[in-house]
Every structure is written in structure tokens, then in C-alpha cells.
Backbone bond lengths (Angstrom), bond angles and torsions (degrees), N, CA, C in turn:
res aa  C-N    CA-C-N  psi(-1)  N-CA   C-N-CA  omega(-1)  CA-C   N-CA-C  phi
1 X - - - 1.474 - - 1.566 108.15 -
2 X 1.322 115.49 146.90 1.463 116.80 178.67 1.533 109.13 -68.33
3 X 1.352 116.19 147.14 1.386 121.94 -166.38 1.504 115.43 -94.48
4 X 1.330 119.22 -29.54 1.424 117.46 -169.07 1.553 113.64 -141.06
5 X 1.335 115.32 23.52 1.449 116.61 -178.79 1.512 109.11 -157.76
6 X 1.307 119.00 155.13 1.413 121.55 171.27 1.525 108.86 -91.09
7 X 1.292 115.52 170.62 1.424 118.86 179.15 1.515 112.72 -95.19
8 X 1.323 116.25 3.64 1.492 120.30 178.77 1.493 109.88 -78.39
9 X 1.336 117.97 132.17 1.408 123.17 -179.34 1.497 112.30 -79.90
10 X 1.342 118.41 163.93 1.459 119.93 165.29 1.538 103.01 -72.82
11 X 1.302 115.04 116.44 1.432 118.90 -172.03 1.516 117.44 -52.97
12 X 1.276 118.91 117.61 1.467 120.97 178.54 1.484 111.86 -61.68
13 X 1.269 119.68 132.10 1.481 125.09 -179.06 1.527 106.84 -106.03
14 X 1.285 120.84 13.94 1.459 122.05 -177.05 1.501 112.51 -86.97
15 X 1.325 116.55 148.30 1.431 122.07 -178.05 1.485 112.20 -74.84
16 X 1.345 118.47 163.14 1.471 121.07 -179.44 1.464 111.80 -61.28
17 X 1.371 125.85 -38.44 1.437 120.50 174.76 1.477 116.62 -59.88
18 X 1.364 116.43 -35.23 1.468 120.57 178.49 1.506 107.22 -66.93
19 X 1.298 119.37 -46.95 1.463 122.48 -178.48 1.528 110.67 -63.00
20 X 1.326 116.95 -45.74 1.433 121.12 178.70 1.534 110.88 -63.37
21 X 1.350 117.61 -41.22 1.454 122.24 179.53 1.552 110.67 -63.79
22 X 1.334 114.90 -42.13 1.474 117.18 178.55 1.538 111.55 -64.57
23 X 1.314 116.92 -40.29 1.463 120.60 177.96 1.531 110.45 -65.38
24 X 1.335 118.68 -38.47 1.432 123.91 179.02 1.518 110.91 -65.38
25 X 1.332 115.83 -43.40 1.478 120.04 178.85 1.531 112.02 -60.70
26 X 1.359 114.57 -43.78 1.455 118.02 175.12 1.511 112.29 -63.35
27 X 1.344 116.02 -42.31 1.471 119.31 177.38 1.510 113.59 -57.92
28 X 1.354 115.86 -40.57 1.451 119.96 -179.97 1.506 110.58 -63.72
29 X 1.369 116.16 -44.84 1.448 118.39 177.35 1.528 113.48 -57.66
30 X 1.331 113.55 -45.37 1.460 116.91 179.54 1.563 112.88 -67.93
31 X 1.362 112.26 -42.63 1.475 117.69 -179.55 1.506 113.91 -59.41
32 X 1.303 118.01 -33.45 1.439 121.84 -176.59 1.554 111.67 -71.26
33 X 1.316 114.52 -16.88 1.507 117.29 174.22 1.481 113.28 -117.42
34 X 1.358 115.53 12.60 1.465 120.76 174.54 1.539 113.04 79.64
35 X 1.366 117.99 27.11 1.465 120.48 178.01 1.537 109.77 -127.90
36 X 1.353 114.48 177.51 1.453 117.74 179.12 1.480 115.44 -85.13
37 X 1.291 118.51 -16.95 1.486 121.97 177.72 1.493 116.01 89.95
38 X 1.358 117.54 8.24 1.497 118.22 -174.33 1.540 112.94 -62.82
39 X 1.333 116.45 -27.16 1.478 121.96 178.96 1.548 108.87 -61.46
40 X 1.350 116.06 -36.00 1.473 119.02 -179.97 1.526 111.22 -86.10
41 X 1.346 115.44 -24.89 1.491 116.69 179.92 1.470 114.48 -70.63
42 X 1.302 117.53 -34.40 1.507 121.84 -176.11 1.517 113.17 -57.90
43 X 1.360 117.86 -53.40 1.504 115.86 177.96 1.514 113.02 -63.12
44 X 1.313 119.65 -26.94 1.424 123.46 178.40 1.524 109.90 -67.41
45 X 1.308 115.84 -45.40 1.453 120.61 177.55 1.521 113.07 -58.03
46 X 1.337 115.97 -36.47 1.452 119.90 177.85 1.511 113.53 -82.71
47 X 1.325 116.80 -47.89 1.481 118.88 -174.26 1.508 114.28 -76.85
48 X 1.362 117.86 -42.74 1.464 120.43 -175.61 1.526 112.90 -90.44
49 X 1.379 115.49 -44.17 1.454 117.56 -174.24 1.525 113.99 -96.77
50 X 1.322 119.63 -4.02 1.416 121.05 166.90 1.560 115.44 80.36
51 X 1.298 117.41 22.07 1.437 116.95 176.69 1.521 111.35 -82.18
52 X 1.318 117.86 143.88 1.457 118.81 175.32 1.552 106.95 -73.11
53 X 1.347 114.00 165.61 1.457 120.17 -164.85 1.538 112.76 -55.33
54 X 1.341 118.12 -53.94 1.454 121.01 -174.91 1.516 110.62 -63.87
55 X 1.328 117.24 -41.37 1.458 120.06 176.88 1.533 112.58 -59.95
56 X 1.360 114.00 -42.43 1.479 118.46 178.67 1.517 110.92 -63.00
57 X 1.341 118.17 -38.76 1.407 121.54 -178.35 1.558 111.20 -66.15
58 X 1.343 116.53 -43.90 1.457 120.17 176.93 1.515 114.47 -64.87
59 X 1.327 115.13 -41.10 1.471 117.82 176.02 1.555 110.66 -65.78
60 X 1.313 116.18 -39.89 1.465 120.43 178.27 1.501 110.50 -61.64
61 X 1.356 114.72 -41.08 1.488 119.00 -179.83 1.517 110.58 -64.08
62 X 1.343 116.47 -40.97 1.482 119.68 178.94 1.543 111.40 -61.75
63 X 1.329 116.31 -42.73 1.450 119.68 -179.12 1.524 111.75 -71.23
64 X 1.355 115.93 -36.54 1.459 119.07 175.32 1.492 111.84 -62.94
65 X 1.337 118.62 -36.03 1.413 119.89 177.60 1.501 113.52 -65.12
66 X 1.319 114.43 -41.09 1.499 119.93 176.87 1.494 111.93 -61.05
67 X 1.363 114.20 -45.88 1.446 117.90 -179.33 1.535 113.57 -63.37
68 X 1.324 116.99 -39.07 1.455 125.41 176.83 1.518 109.95 -62.12
69 X 1.307 117.46 -45.53 1.451 122.97 -179.67 1.544 110.30 -60.48
70 X 1.273 114.61 -40.72 1.488 120.94 179.20 1.528 110.07 -70.23
71 X 1.342 114.14 -44.93 1.478 117.26 -175.03 1.448 115.09 -72.36
72 X 1.320 119.48 -26.33 1.474 122.95 -174.80 1.517 112.77 -61.15
73 X 1.363 122.80 -49.30 1.459 122.37 176.99 1.521 112.37 -57.89
74 X 1.389 115.39 -42.91 1.424 119.63 -175.29 1.569 108.66 -68.78
75 X 1.338 116.17 -36.96 1.469 119.08 177.88 1.510 111.88 -68.50
76 X 1.319 116.14 -35.52 1.483 117.88 -180.00 1.536 111.36 -74.09
77 X 1.324 114.82 -22.17 1.480 118.64 173.49 1.511 111.26 -71.46
78 X 1.365 116.79 -31.83 1.432 120.82 -179.20 1.511 110.11 -79.78
79 X 1.322 117.71 -39.73 1.448 124.81 175.29 1.499 111.44 -110.79
80 X 1.310 120.08 114.26 1.501 120.59 -174.08 1.509 111.89 -49.37
81 X 1.382 113.19 136.83 1.459 118.46 178.58 1.529 113.94 -55.43
82 X 1.326 117.04 -36.47 1.451 121.07 -178.86 1.542 109.16 -63.26
83 X 1.347 117.05 -38.02 1.428 119.24 -179.00 1.493 113.49 -68.08
84 X 1.351 114.64 -33.67 1.457 121.15 176.65 1.551 112.24 -71.59
85 X 1.334 113.93 -49.94 1.451 118.29 -179.11 1.466 115.22 -62.68
86 X 1.355 116.40 -27.96 1.458 122.00 176.54 1.511 111.32 -62.47
87 X 1.287 116.59 -17.56 1.515 121.83 -178.88 1.507 110.22 -106.66
88 X 1.317 118.32 26.43 1.465 122.31 -178.97 1.534 113.81 -54.74
89 X 1.372 117.92 -33.95 1.464 115.57 178.44 1.544 115.54 -59.12
90 X 1.347 116.02 -28.80 1.421 121.10 178.73 1.556 109.93 -67.58
91 X 1.379 115.76 -46.52 1.458 120.74 178.82 1.529 111.26 -63.98
92 X 1.307 115.75 -41.04 1.488 119.77 -177.49 1.554 109.70 -66.74
93 X 1.350 115.87 -40.98 1.433 120.62 178.96 1.526 111.12 -59.55
94 X 1.349 117.78 -48.28 1.460 120.60 178.60 1.592 113.05 -67.50
95 X 1.346 114.49 -37.34 1.449 117.78 -176.88 1.557 109.48 -68.42
96 X 1.316 118.18 -29.07 1.464 120.17 176.52 1.496 112.52 -55.50
97 X 1.317 116.00 -29.65 1.460 119.52 178.85 1.533 111.88 -101.20
98 X 1.358 117.36 -36.26 1.472 118.46 -171.39 1.527 111.87 -72.49
99 X 1.317 118.48 -31.36 1.481 119.29 177.80 1.511 111.47 -63.34
100 X 1.347 113.58 -43.84 1.432 117.61 179.75 1.587 110.87 -70.10
101 X 1.301 114.79 -39.18 1.448 119.05 176.72 1.521 111.89 -63.28
102 X 1.313 118.79 -38.64 1.479 121.23 179.35 1.533 110.61 -62.40
103 X 1.304 114.25 -44.23 1.475 119.00 -179.34 1.525 110.15 -63.14
104 X 1.361 115.09 -45.70 1.456 120.17 -179.53 1.550 110.81 -65.66
105 X 1.308 117.41 -42.99 1.495 120.50 -178.37 1.530 110.01 -62.28
106 X 1.339 116.38 -44.81 1.464 118.56 -179.66 1.543 111.03 -66.69
107 X 1.332 118.65 -32.88 1.423 122.26 177.21 1.497 110.20 -67.33
108 X 1.292 118.24 -42.93 1.482 120.16 178.12 1.500 111.22 -67.13
109 X 1.325 119.12 -39.15 1.465 121.96 179.87 1.467 115.08 -61.04
110 X 1.358 117.57 -41.03 1.457 118.95 -179.89 1.557 112.91 -74.17
111 X 1.337 115.45 -13.85 1.456 118.05 -177.27 1.548 110.49 -100.61
112 X 1.317 117.40 -14.29 1.471 120.05 -176.34 1.537 109.74 -70.32
113 X 1.351 114.54 146.79 1.465 119.42 165.37 1.522 109.54 -66.00
114 X 1.325 116.30 151.21 1.453 118.69 -178.86 1.482 113.29 -57.37
115 X 1.363 119.12 -43.40 1.446 121.04 -179.17 1.522 111.31 -62.15
116 X 1.365 117.06 -37.99 1.442 120.86 176.45 1.513 112.81 -64.53
117 X 1.350 114.79 -44.54 1.448 119.86 -177.02 1.546 112.07 -62.13
118 X 1.350 115.56 -40.17 1.445 119.55 177.76 1.526 111.08 -59.47
119 X 1.346 116.13 -42.03 1.449 120.58 -178.87 1.516 111.71 -70.30
120 X 1.343 117.01 -39.39 1.472 120.09 174.81 1.508 110.67 -63.59
121 X 1.309 120.09 -40.07 1.437 121.73 178.91 1.559 109.16 -66.59
122 X 1.312 117.56 -35.81 1.453 119.09 179.51 1.560 109.24 -65.97
123 X 1.344 116.55 -43.36 1.459 117.27 178.42 1.543 112.22 -64.15
124 X 1.318 116.22 -34.72 1.506 118.70 179.43 1.563 110.15 -72.94
125 X 1.302 115.79 -28.08 1.472 117.46 173.76 1.536 111.69 -63.79
126 X 1.330 115.66 -39.63 1.487 122.62 173.83 1.492 108.88 -58.89
127 X 1.348 116.63 -46.15 1.452 121.86 -177.65 1.534 107.95 -61.58
128 X 1.330 118.53 -42.30 1.467 121.15 178.15 1.496 113.45 -61.55
129 X 1.414 113.11 -40.54 1.438 117.89 177.76 1.559 111.38 -58.34
130 X 1.322 113.77 -45.39 1.497 120.59 -177.26 1.551 108.11 -65.31
131 X 1.320 117.89 -40.86 1.440 121.76 176.63 1.511 114.45 -61.39
132 X 1.354 113.32 -39.09 1.468 119.84 178.51 1.516 110.81 -60.65
133 X 1.337 115.91 -44.09 1.465 121.47 -178.65 1.532 110.23 -66.73
134 X 1.302 114.58 -43.74 1.515 118.65 -177.04 1.491 111.25 -65.94
135 X 1.393 115.08 -40.89 1.468 117.45 -179.36 1.465 117.31 -70.85
136 X 1.336 114.66 -37.78 1.449 118.87 -171.79 1.499 116.87 -108.08
137 X 1.346 116.43 -12.27 1.444 118.40 -177.28 1.502 113.97 -115.63
138 X 1.375 116.71 -0.88 1.475 119.65 -178.71 1.564 106.50 -131.23
139 X 1.306 114.25 166.13 1.493 120.93 177.00 1.519 108.02 -94.76
140 X 1.346 114.22 120.98 1.443 116.85 -179.48 1.534 110.52 -94.07
141 X 1.342 116.82 129.67 1.455 122.30 176.61 1.539 108.75 -117.45
142 X 1.308 115.14 142.89 1.469 118.51 178.92 1.541 113.69 -58.90
143 X 1.312 116.31 148.11 1.448 119.21 -179.87 1.544 109.60 -79.58
144 X 1.317 117.48 -16.88 1.480 122.32 179.68 1.536 110.60 56.85
145 X 1.284 117.63 47.85 1.476 119.08 178.26 1.534 110.25 -78.53
146 X 1.364 115.14 148.73 1.475 117.10 174.75 1.567 109.00 -67.33
147 X 1.347 113.93 159.20 1.436 119.38 -174.30 1.542 113.07 -55.56
148 X 1.382 113.91 -39.81 1.500 116.41 -178.57 1.485 113.20 -65.48
149 X 1.341 119.70 -20.90 1.446 122.09 177.91 1.571 108.86 -99.61
150 X 1.302 117.89 -28.93 1.463 118.79 -176.95 1.521 112.22 -67.79
151 X 1.297 118.16 -38.67 1.488 121.09 -176.88 1.518 110.21 -66.26
152 X 1.324 122.99 -50.60 1.463 119.55 179.89 1.559 112.80 -69.14
153 X 1.354 115.27 -28.48 1.430 119.38 175.94 1.565 109.99 -66.33
154 X 1.343 116.73 -38.16 1.425 121.31 177.47 1.486 112.97 -66.33
155 X 1.325 116.68 -41.87 1.492 122.44 176.64 1.507 110.71 -64.00
156 X 1.328 118.63 -42.26 1.472 122.18 -179.91 1.520 109.79 -66.22
157 X 1.377 114.75 -45.98 1.499 116.92 178.88 1.506 111.28 -62.56
158 X 1.347 117.59 -42.92 1.440 121.88 -179.82 1.503 110.86 -60.84
159 X 1.317 117.84 -38.56 1.476 121.90 177.38 1.530 111.48 -60.07
160 X 1.374 115.09 -50.56 1.427 118.30 -178.53 1.541 113.37 -64.70
161 X 1.365 115.56 -35.86 1.469 117.95 179.55 1.556 108.19 -71.38
162 X 1.331 116.67 -35.00 1.501 117.87 179.46 1.519 109.86 -65.80
163 X 1.314 119.19 -36.50 1.424 123.36 178.92 1.506 111.18 -64.63
164 X 1.352 116.61 -48.29 1.441 123.03 -179.60 1.475 111.33 -62.68
165 X 1.366 118.18 -45.97 1.455 122.44 -178.23 1.516 110.73 -63.62
166 X 1.310 117.78 -37.92 1.497 120.24 179.49 1.486 110.79 -69.22
167 X 1.285 119.04 -43.94 1.481 122.47 -175.71 1.533 111.18 -70.64
168 X 1.351 118.07 -36.40 1.461 121.35 -179.02 1.547 113.14 -89.96
169 X 1.346 114.87 -15.95 1.480 114.69 -174.06 1.534 114.80 76.68
170 X 1.278 117.95 23.96 1.474 121.19 -176.65 1.574 107.84 -109.65
171 X 1.359 109.52 168.12 1.473 115.53 179.77 1.574 111.39 -79.55
172 X 1.325 116.06 -24.72 1.486 122.16 173.61 1.542 112.46 89.63
173 X 1.365 117.19 12.38 1.439 119.34 180.00 1.518 114.95 -58.58
174 X 1.357 116.56 -35.95 1.436 121.18 179.57 1.519 114.95 -58.47
175 X 1.383 112.38 -27.60 1.493 119.72 177.83 1.488 111.46 -96.79
176 X 1.334 117.00 -37.37 1.468 120.74 -177.91 1.516 113.11 -63.87
177 X 1.300 116.03 -45.71 1.472 120.83 -173.52 1.548 111.93 -59.59
178 X 1.378 118.51 -52.75 1.494 117.36 175.82 1.501 113.42 -62.21
179 X 1.368 116.40 -31.61 1.485 118.97 -179.67 1.533 109.61 -66.20
180 X 1.315 117.65 -42.95 1.430 124.64 -179.30 1.535 110.50 -62.97
181 X 1.338 115.29 -41.12 1.455 121.17 -178.81 1.561 108.77 -69.81
182 X 1.328 115.64 -47.70 1.453 119.65 -175.54 1.552 113.73 -70.10
183 X 1.288 118.18 -43.68 1.419 121.98 -176.10 1.583 113.75 -83.26
184 X 1.328 114.93 -35.07 1.483 115.78 -169.86 1.511 111.92 -119.08
185 X 1.384 116.40 -1.25 1.506 118.06 172.60 1.535 114.07 71.55
186 X 1.300 120.35 22.67 1.424 121.84 178.02 1.542 109.60 -84.57
187 X 1.363 114.25 153.95 1.485 117.46 178.83 1.546 106.88 -75.74
188 X 1.327 114.43 166.31 1.471 121.60 -172.81 1.520 110.18 -62.23
189 X 1.357 117.81 -38.41 1.453 120.38 -177.78 1.494 112.49 -65.33
190 X 1.320 116.45 -46.45 1.481 121.82 -179.37 1.540 108.73 -69.26
191 X 1.318 117.48 -37.54 1.516 122.05 178.03 1.515 109.92 -61.18
192 X 1.355 117.28 -37.06 1.477 119.07 178.11 1.505 113.11 -63.00
193 X 1.332 116.65 -42.65 1.443 121.62 177.13 1.513 112.04 -66.47
194 X 1.306 117.42 -46.25 1.474 121.82 177.76 1.546 110.95 -60.07
195 X 1.347 117.36 -35.74 1.421 118.57 -178.57 1.501 111.91 -65.05
196 X 1.329 116.34 -36.43 1.495 119.04 177.08 1.496 110.29 -65.72
197 X 1.343 119.62 -37.88 1.440 122.00 178.54 1.490 113.50 -63.50
198 X 1.381 114.88 -33.34 1.453 120.61 177.42 1.504 110.81 -79.71
199 X 1.366 117.57 -38.29 1.424 121.80 -177.80 1.540 114.73 -60.76
200 X 1.336 115.32 -41.95 1.457 120.10 -173.41 1.516 113.89 -59.83
201 X 1.348 118.90 -56.79 1.462 116.85 177.33 1.522 115.22 -66.73
202 X 1.368 115.63 -27.15 1.458 118.22 176.68 1.531 111.17 -68.19
203 X 1.299 117.06 -38.00 1.465 118.73 176.37 1.536 112.92 -68.50
204 X 1.322 113.88 -37.30 1.515 118.20 177.59 1.504 111.74 -61.48
205 X 1.346 117.11 -38.98 1.470 121.50 178.09 1.519 109.88 -64.90
206 X 1.325 118.57 -43.66 1.425 122.59 177.83 1.559 110.33 -59.81
207 X 1.334 114.78 -44.42 1.482 119.61 177.94 1.520 110.99 -59.54
208 X 1.315 116.65 -41.27 1.474 119.35 -178.37 1.515 110.89 -63.13
209 X 1.361 114.28 -37.11 1.481 118.50 -179.42 1.540 110.18 -71.12
210 X 1.326 116.22 -43.48 1.467 118.05 179.43 1.501 112.98 -62.61
211 X 1.377 115.93 -33.78 1.441 119.55 -176.92 1.535 113.59 -67.42
212 X 1.353 117.89 -18.27 1.445 121.53 -178.06 1.528 113.34 -69.58
213 X 1.311 116.55 -23.23 1.469 121.38 -175.09 1.516 112.65 -108.28
214 X 1.275 119.02 18.05 1.451 123.72 177.03 1.575 108.83 74.16
215 X 1.348 116.15 18.75 1.415 118.88 -178.24 1.538 114.36 -67.69
216 X 1.279 117.82 -19.11 1.460 120.96 179.44 1.554 112.79 -72.01
217 X 1.354 116.46 -5.60 1.461 116.92 179.56 1.519 110.59 -56.78
218 X 1.292 116.34 -34.53 1.460 121.11 -178.42 1.532 111.16 -64.60
219 X 1.378 116.70 -33.79 1.452 119.22 177.77 1.504 112.89 -70.68
220 X 1.350 115.68 -44.00 1.466 117.30 -179.41 1.511 112.54 -67.90
221 X 1.352 115.93 -28.17 1.497 119.37 178.92 1.540 111.12 -80.07
222 X 1.298 118.14 -18.30 1.435 122.75 -178.81 1.501 115.72 -128.93
223 X 1.315 115.63 37.21 1.495 119.37 -172.41 1.529 109.13 -67.31
224 X 1.298 120.46 -38.87 1.459 121.87 178.11 1.513 111.21 -63.32
225 X 1.327 117.17 -46.98 1.435 122.14 179.88 1.525 108.22 -58.16
226 X 1.282 116.72 -48.24 1.512 123.05 -179.60 1.499 112.47 -57.28
227 X 1.367 115.04 -47.77 1.461 120.15 -177.85 1.494 111.32 -64.63
228 X 1.375 117.04 -43.32 1.420 120.81 -178.74 1.549 112.72 -63.34
229 X 1.400 114.59 -46.01 1.465 116.52 -179.51 1.539 109.89 -70.42
230 X 1.294 119.06 -33.55 1.450 119.78 -179.35 1.553 109.35 -65.69
231 X 1.354 114.48 -40.54 1.472 117.97 178.20 1.497 109.83 -63.94
232 X 1.341 118.92 -40.82 1.455 123.08 176.20 1.522 111.66 -60.25
233 X 1.331 114.79 -40.11 1.485 121.89 -179.14 1.511 109.77 -62.71
234 X 1.313 116.80 -44.07 1.490 120.86 -177.19 1.523 108.22 -68.95
235 X 1.284 120.47 -44.76 1.481 121.80 178.77 1.535 109.12 -62.26
236 X 1.326 116.57 -43.17 1.503 120.11 179.93 1.509 109.09 -63.22
237 X 1.343 115.91 -43.82 1.488 116.80 -176.15 1.533 111.34 -62.28
238 X 1.376 116.43 -38.31 1.432 120.75 177.76 1.574 109.87 -62.06
239 X 1.346 114.23 -47.99 1.455 120.35 179.58 1.562 111.17 -62.40
240 X 1.319 114.88 -41.36 1.441 118.99 177.60 1.538 112.19 -65.10
241 X 1.327 116.22 -34.17 1.472 119.86 174.94 1.507 112.14 -63.44
242 X 1.320 115.60 -35.99 1.456 120.79 -179.87 1.527 110.55 -72.43
243 X 1.356 115.72 -25.57 1.478 121.79 179.57 1.530 110.65 -87.71
244 X 1.352 116.58 -3.91 1.458 119.90 -179.29 1.518 111.50 -52.98
245 X 1.287 116.58 124.20 1.509 119.76 179.10 1.510 113.24 93.28
246 X 1.372 119.67 -15.31 1.422 122.25 -178.82 1.544 108.59 -68.14
247 X 1.337 117.34 -43.43 1.439 122.17 178.16 1.560 108.33 -99.43
248 X 1.325 117.76 125.02 1.488 119.14 -178.41 1.495 110.69 -64.92
249 X 1.350 115.91 145.06 1.455 121.96 178.87 1.532 112.82 -56.29
250 X 1.366 115.24 -28.74 1.453 118.88 -179.67 1.520 111.22 -62.34
251 X 1.332 118.25 -25.99 1.462 124.42 177.38 1.493 111.31 -97.06
252 X 1.359 115.96 -46.62 1.464 122.07 -171.11 1.543 112.20 -66.26
253 X 1.354 115.05 -50.75 1.497 118.52 -174.04 1.502 111.48 -63.16
254 X 1.313 121.99 -47.59 1.499 121.84 177.32 1.530 110.21 -57.59
255 X 1.292 118.23 -41.76 1.468 122.99 -175.86 1.597 108.96 -64.54
256 X 1.330 115.10 -45.40 1.439 119.70 -178.93 1.554 109.77 -70.62
257 X 1.273 117.34 -33.06 1.460 120.85 178.37 1.532 110.41 -65.94
258 X 1.345 114.84 -42.06 1.492 120.11 178.32 1.513 108.18 -63.66
259 X 1.314 121.39 -41.04 1.453 123.53 176.64 1.523 112.56 -57.55
260 X 1.335 114.80 -44.41 1.504 118.88 177.72 1.508 112.05 -64.33
261 X 1.330 115.96 -42.37 1.508 117.58 -179.68 1.488 113.32 -67.84
262 X 1.322 117.88 -39.78 1.482 122.00 176.57 1.565 108.13 -62.35
263 X 1.304 115.05 -42.15 1.473 118.85 179.98 1.559 109.32 -63.00
264 X 1.322 113.78 -40.98 1.514 118.28 178.91 1.489 110.90 -60.91
265 X 1.294 118.67 -42.82 1.492 121.79 179.73 1.496 110.21 -62.22
266 X 1.383 115.70 -44.70 1.452 118.69 179.53 1.486 114.87 -63.67
267 X 1.400 115.28 -39.04 1.435 119.17 175.90 1.513 114.08 -64.44
268 X 1.385 115.31 -40.07 1.439 119.21 178.95 1.521 113.51 -63.40
269 X 1.378 116.03 -28.81 1.458 121.12 -178.76 1.532 110.17 -90.51
270 X 1.326 119.58 -5.73 1.443 123.33 -175.30 1.526 111.21 -66.69
271 X 1.313 118.00 134.44 1.531 120.86 178.12 1.511 109.17 -83.81
């Protein structure tokens, strides 16, 4: 059980259009780089809408789950399902670690003091910024590990990603995609689809852990807010996908990285 805070947010007084617009803006940012944008949504939930850290994480997780559920069929339409299912050992390898990591991460999150959680979130925002640069601004080559090393490396990587995804309330695609490329040699397109297949059960496990401590109270108290922002995120993600390639990575990636780093600084200073 959380030790020094309730899960009730500072009640947002913002209108539905503002909430929808904020979700759409985040969706556009994520869509332009092929992600859901949860990394950008989290600091907005805390800084603009006034949710305490754990409440923001749980709301972010709920919206991330909705975005993934919507994105999965579209992604499978772009990459044939048979092509993805043929690589089931990759997903199973990562899930062996990510499911445990998601449970552990959610357990740690509900036990952290608020001040500690804000600092942990800030550090993870920096990690996401680094992953963004590595994934989109560099060329990833497979590590070509032997099978005996690849399997435990996949489990370990999955565990770490599961922890991060649970604590931040994100799907974890920014970390899963480069991991799949580096460890298993898949191309970026296939890695994106595989990451969604790993993200979905990983998020469900984190949700199951959060539900044990009454953490879902924040969802029932803010169901309209969550639904409106999730809808905005989906619309924005579609629009962002259409804008994919309009802005060169040389401009887009540094700009998004700066946004993440500024958000990290603000979270670290949050009381």
C-alpha cells in the first residue's frame, strides 16, 4: 500500500475540449515517431492537470492500454499476422522477463514515497530521451549473440522494460523496439508489431498488481477525464502517423528529446 499519499488527484477543472486537445497533442507527438506518446503524457498529467505521481501513472497506464488495443489491429494490417506470429519465440523470450518486471515495478511504485517516485520518474524520463535518440537517430545493428546468451539477455531486458513500463504507465515501445532489433535482429517494422504483442500482456499484469491496493479508485473517480484524453490520444496518434516523415528526424528527434529532458527536470523538482 502507498505510504504517504492518497490516490485521489487534485481535481482537474479543465473542460473536455482542453483535455481532448491535450491528449491529441500528445498523440501527434507520439504518432510522428511511431509511438503512443505516453512518455509525453505523464508529465502533462502531473504538471498541467495536477494529478499526484501514482495517480498520473495509473491513468497513463489506462490510456496507454487503450492506445495499444487500437493500434494493434492497424499494425497487424501493415505487417501480416503470419509474419509476426512466426516470430513468437522473440515475444515469449521478452515476456518471460517483462511480466515479472511489470509486477515488480507496480509493487515498488505503490510503496514509494511521493518524493522518491517523482525522482524515479524523472530518471526514467531521461532514459526514454536516450532511447529516443538511439532508436531514431542511429543505425541499430544486431548484437548476433549465441542462443545460450540471447535467451537470458532477452529475459533480463524484458524484466527491466517491464519495470520501467509499470512505473511510468507506458507501453514501453521506445525500449522494446531497439531491444528486439539489437538482440533478435528483426527489422524496425516487425519489431514495432512485436513490441505491441509484448506490451499488451505486460500492461495487464501491471494493472492486476495496481488493482490489489485499491489503486483503481483514481480511474473510477476520473473515468470521463480518462476516456476523453484517451480518445484525443488516439485521434492525435492517427494524425501524427499521417505526418510521419513530414518533419525530418534531424529536427523532430532533438526537439522531442529536449521536451523529455525538460519534463524530467520539472518532475525531479516536483514536491
